[in-house]
N, C-alpha and C positions, 0 to 999 in steps of 0.2 A: 506431493501437492503443496503449492506455496500459497494458496488462498484459503480463507476460512471455509470449513465444511458447509456452512449455511449458504454462502455465496456460490460455492461449487455446485451444490444441489439445485439452487435456483437457476443457475445458468444451464445445468443439465436438463432441467424440466423444459426450459425454453427451446433447447435444441431438439428435444423429442417431439415437439409439436410443429417443427419446421421441416420443410423439404430440403433445406440447404444445410451446408456444413457450418455456416456462420451464425453466431448468436445475434450479432448486430450487422446489418447490411444496409446498403443504400437502396432506395426504391428502384433504381435503374440497373444495378449490377450487384455482384457478390462482394465487391470490395468497397468498404466504406472509406471515403476520403477523409483526410484530417478536417477539412472544412465541414463536411457532413457530420462527423463525430462531434466537433466543437459546437455546431448549431444544436445538435441533440442534447449535449451536455448542458448548454445554457437553458434549453427548454425544460429539461428535468429540474434544474435548480429553480426556475421560475415556478413550475408546477408544485414543487415542494415548499416554496416560500423561503428558500435559503439563499444566502449570498452566492452570487455567481462565482464559479471557480474554474480555472483553466486546467489543462492537462498537467502542467508543471506543478500547480498547486495540489493536484491530486497526488502526485508523487511525493510531495512534502508531507501531506496528510497521512499517506500510507506509511512513510518512514517513521513518523511520530507514533502511529498506532503500533506498528511492529516493534519499535524500540521500547515503547511503554510496556509491552508484554514480553520483553526479554530478548528480542532479536539483537544480534551483534552486528558490528560493521560488516563482517564477511557475509552474514545472512542477508543483509540489505544489498550487498554487491551482487550476490547470486540472484536475489529476487528481481532486481532491476536489470540484470544482464550486463553489468558494467565489467569491462575487461581490466579496468584500472581502479583501485580503491580510492584514488584521489578524487575521482568523479563522484564516488559514493559519499565522500566527506561533505559535499554540497548539501546532502539531504540529512545530515546528522546535526541536530540542533542543540543537544544538551552540552556538548563540548566539555565534559567532565563534571557537569552539575550533579550527576548521580553519585559521584564519588563521596560526597558528604553523607548522603543517605546510606551508602554501603558502609562507610566508616562507623556511622551510628549503630549499625546492626552488628558490628564485630565487637565481641566482648573478649578482650584479651584475658581477663581474669577467669572467664568461663572456660577458656582453652587450657589454662594452667593445669587443670586436673586430668587432662587427657593423656 
């Protein structure tokens, strides 16, 4: 499972109260079009009082969260279903910024006694 347990459980609860296989569907069919999805996303942002975000922005936010909590470039590639890691690089924002933090946590003197 590649999504947080809390979200997985919430989506599972939604599907249990639905007669359909889809968690999100359009009023007229089982398939939610991109336009329908985008309209719903904008409505949710407005209802929550947050800045409107598009689907591409959601992918960037997801990559930031997953990276912050330890996901690697390959983890993101799998999560997003990219066949080429160069596409995944678009969603990686730190570009080596974490290296300084890693270096600060490495104590060469502490390793000498091992």
